PLY file of the C-alpha trace (Angstrom):
ply
format ascii 1.0
element vertex 194
property float x
property float y
property float z
element edge 193
property int vertex1
property int vertex2
end_header
0.16 0.05 0.00
2.79 2.49 0.90
4.56 1.78 -2.30
1.02 2.63 -4.37
1.10 6.29 -2.37
4.70 6.91 -2.79
4.16 6.31 -6.73
0.81 8.03 -6.85
2.71 11.07 -4.77
5.63 10.78 -7.46
3.10 11.05 -10.43
0.97 14.06 -9.34
4.49 15.78 -8.62
5.65 15.39 -12.28
4.18 17.25 -15.09
2.58 14.47 -17.02
2.87 11.12 -15.59
0.67 9.12 -18.17
-0.69 12.73 -19.43
0.64 14.48 -22.23
0.93 17.99 -20.62
3.57 20.04 -21.68
7.42 20.03 -20.09
8.90 22.52 -18.62
11.71 22.36 -21.50
8.90 23.04 -24.19
7.26 25.75 -22.32
10.66 27.74 -22.12
11.43 26.67 -25.71
7.45 28.12 -26.78
8.07 31.57 -25.03
12.22 31.86 -26.14
10.89 34.44 -28.97
9.70 36.52 -26.19
12.39 36.17 -23.54
15.15 36.30 -25.91
15.18 40.21 -25.96
17.10 42.85 -24.64
15.05 45.54 -22.66
16.20 49.13 -22.81
15.71 52.93 -21.51
14.93 54.21 -25.25
14.07 57.62 -26.79
14.46 59.60 -29.81
16.81 61.97 -28.01
19.70 59.02 -28.05
19.37 58.55 -31.98
22.73 60.08 -31.81
25.56 61.35 -29.90
26.07 64.17 -28.82
22.76 64.57 -28.69
21.12 66.84 -31.43
21.49 70.61 -30.16
17.88 71.08 -31.66
16.54 68.54 -28.91
18.66 69.62 -26.10
16.67 72.92 -24.80
13.37 71.29 -24.38
14.86 68.17 -22.87
17.01 68.97 -20.39
15.69 67.46 -17.48
15.64 63.81 -18.91
18.92 64.43 -20.32
20.09 65.56 -16.65
18.47 62.54 -15.02
20.29 60.29 -17.34
23.58 62.11 -16.30
22.96 61.62 -13.07
22.43 57.79 -13.87
25.77 57.75 -14.97
25.00 57.48 -18.81
25.40 60.71 -20.15
27.70 63.70 -19.57
26.99 67.19 -19.83
29.65 69.64 -20.97
27.77 73.14 -21.60
25.01 72.23 -23.65
26.13 69.11 -25.13
25.37 65.76 -24.02
27.74 62.97 -24.89
27.95 59.32 -23.80
30.07 58.02 -20.63
31.96 55.20 -20.58
28.87 53.35 -18.64
26.88 54.63 -21.43
29.19 53.34 -24.32
28.96 50.16 -22.83
24.98 49.87 -22.57
24.13 51.75 -25.60
22.57 50.00 -28.53
22.13 52.12 -31.61
19.26 49.41 -32.98
17.17 50.41 -30.05
18.22 53.88 -29.48
18.70 53.40 -26.16
20.59 52.00 -23.10
19.98 48.68 -22.23
19.89 47.10 -18.75
19.11 43.55 -19.52
20.04 41.35 -22.38
17.23 38.55 -21.68
14.50 36.92 -19.83
13.35 33.78 -18.54
10.43 31.98 -17.40
11.15 31.86 -13.71
7.66 29.71 -12.83
5.23 28.34 -14.57
1.67 26.53 -13.72
-0.41 24.48 -16.30
-3.84 25.90 -15.65
-5.99 23.84 -17.52
-6.06 21.66 -20.91
-8.38 22.96 -23.42
-10.81 20.63 -25.04
-12.89 22.16 -27.68
-9.98 23.04 -30.07
-10.13 24.32 -33.63
-9.24 21.87 -36.36
-5.81 23.27 -36.66
-4.87 22.14 -33.21
-4.19 18.89 -31.76
-3.71 19.90 -28.05
-3.89 23.27 -26.19
-3.59 24.69 -22.42
-3.53 27.74 -20.43
-0.57 28.17 -18.61
0.42 30.84 -15.88
4.09 32.09 -16.21
6.38 34.21 -14.57
9.00 36.13 -16.79
12.00 37.60 -14.94
15.09 39.58 -16.31
17.77 37.67 -16.09
20.01 40.45 -14.72
19.27 43.86 -13.93
21.95 46.58 -14.43
21.75 48.83 -11.06
21.44 52.38 -13.10
18.16 51.59 -14.09
16.74 51.32 -10.55
17.34 55.22 -10.38
13.73 56.71 -9.04
13.90 59.58 -11.26
14.51 57.98 -14.34
11.74 55.42 -13.67
9.35 58.65 -12.83
10.32 60.24 -15.84
9.44 57.54 -18.22
6.45 57.57 -20.27
3.44 56.01 -18.56
3.40 53.10 -21.22
6.63 51.87 -19.74
7.51 49.06 -17.33
7.89 50.98 -14.04
9.39 47.74 -11.97
12.17 46.92 -14.58
13.64 43.94 -12.22
10.67 42.38 -11.38
8.63 39.49 -12.63
5.94 40.06 -14.86
3.01 37.35 -14.40
0.90 36.29 -17.46
-1.76 33.55 -18.06
-1.31 32.36 -21.83
-2.53 29.93 -24.20
-0.05 27.50 -25.79
-0.60 24.54 -27.98
0.43 22.04 -30.87
-0.36 22.82 -34.26
-1.66 19.70 -36.60
1.34 18.07 -38.00
3.87 19.91 -35.66
5.33 18.36 -32.69
6.37 21.84 -31.39
4.89 23.68 -28.33
3.81 27.36 -29.33
2.28 30.57 -27.77
-0.95 30.61 -29.36
-2.63 33.43 -28.04
-2.93 36.49 -29.88
-3.72 38.84 -27.08
-0.08 38.11 -25.76
2.52 40.65 -25.77
5.52 41.04 -23.97
7.67 44.48 -24.54
9.52 45.23 -21.74
11.70 48.78 -21.55
11.40 52.23 -20.65
10.52 54.92 -23.18
10.88 58.68 -22.97
8.93 61.41 -24.59
10.73 64.06 -26.13
9.68 67.86 -25.85
9.87 69.49 -29.37
0 1
1 2
2 3
3 4
4 5
5 6
6 7
7 8
8 9
9 10
10 11
11 12
12 13
13 14
14 15
15 16
16 17
17 18
18 19
19 20
20 21
21 22
22 23
23 24
24 25
25 26
26 27
27 28
28 29
29 30
30 31
31 32
32 33
33 34
34 35
35 36
36 37
37 38
38 39
39 40
40 41
41 42
42 43
43 44
44 45
45 46
46 47
47 48
48 49
49 50
50 51
51 52
52 53
53 54
54 55
55 56
56 57
57 58
58 59
59 60
60 61
61 62
62 63
63 64
64 65
65 66
66 67
67 68
68 69
69 70
70 71
71 72
72 73
73 74
74 75
75 76
76 77
77 78
78 79
79 80
80 81
81 82
82 83
83 84
84 85
85 86
86 87
87 88
88 89
89 90
90 91
91 92
92 93
93 94
94 95
95 96
96 97
97 98
98 99
99 100
100 101
101 102
102 103
103 104
104 105
105 106
106 107
107 108
108 109
109 110
110 111
111 112
112 113
113 114
114 115
115 116
116 117
117 118
118 119
119 120
120 121
121 122
122 123
123 124
124 125
125 126
126 127
127 128
128 129
129 130
130 131
131 132
132 133
133 134
134 135
135 136
136 137
137 138
138 139
139 140
140 141
141 142
142 143
143 144
144 145
145 146
146 147
147 148
148 149
149 150
150 151
151 152
152 153
153 154
154 155
155 156
156 157
157 158
158 159
159 160
160 161
161 162
162 163
163 164
164 165
165 166
166 167
167 168
168 169
169 170
170 171
171 172
172 173
173 174
174 175
175 176
176 177
177 178
178 179
179 180
180 181
181 182
182 183
183 184
184 185
185 186
186 187
187 188
188 189
189 190
190 191
191 192
192 193
C-alpha cells in the first residue's frame, strides 16, 4: 500500500505522468521568442551623440536624469556618452539596455482546452512568470523611472505574470504560444519635448 502511495505522489508531482502535458523545457522553448530580447531605456533623444542641439533645450530635465544615472555627461549644452553609456548603448534600440534577456522563472499549467479548432491537436492555459536574467543597477534610479512614459515598464527588475494559451499545431510536434492577445514588450521609453 505504501509503495502505491509513493508512486502516486511522484506521479502527481511530475508534469505529465501518463498525460501529455507540456514539459518545462517545451514551455521555455515556446516563450523563447519573447524572452530572448533586450530591455532598454529608449528615446529619439538617443538617436545620435552628442544629442542633437535642437533637442537639448526642451529636454534638459530628462537628459540630466541620464547624467545622474551615469550614462551621459554634460559639457556646456552638449550631452555625450560616458564609458557606462557606451557599454550599455544599443544603436538599434536607440537606448541604454539594462538586461540582455529574460527567463521563465515559474510556470503552472492551469487547464487543458478541449474545444479546439481543427488546426490544433492540443492546447492549454499556462500561467508564467517572466523575469529579467540580470538587471543593471543604473536603471533602479527613482528619477529615471518617474520620468519614463506611462506606457513604460515601471518595475524593470520584477517578475511579470501572464496567463497565456499554448498549443500544438496539427502536423507539428512543437509547443507554441497561440494566444494572439499576448504581448511582452519590456523597456522604458521617454517622450521628447519639441
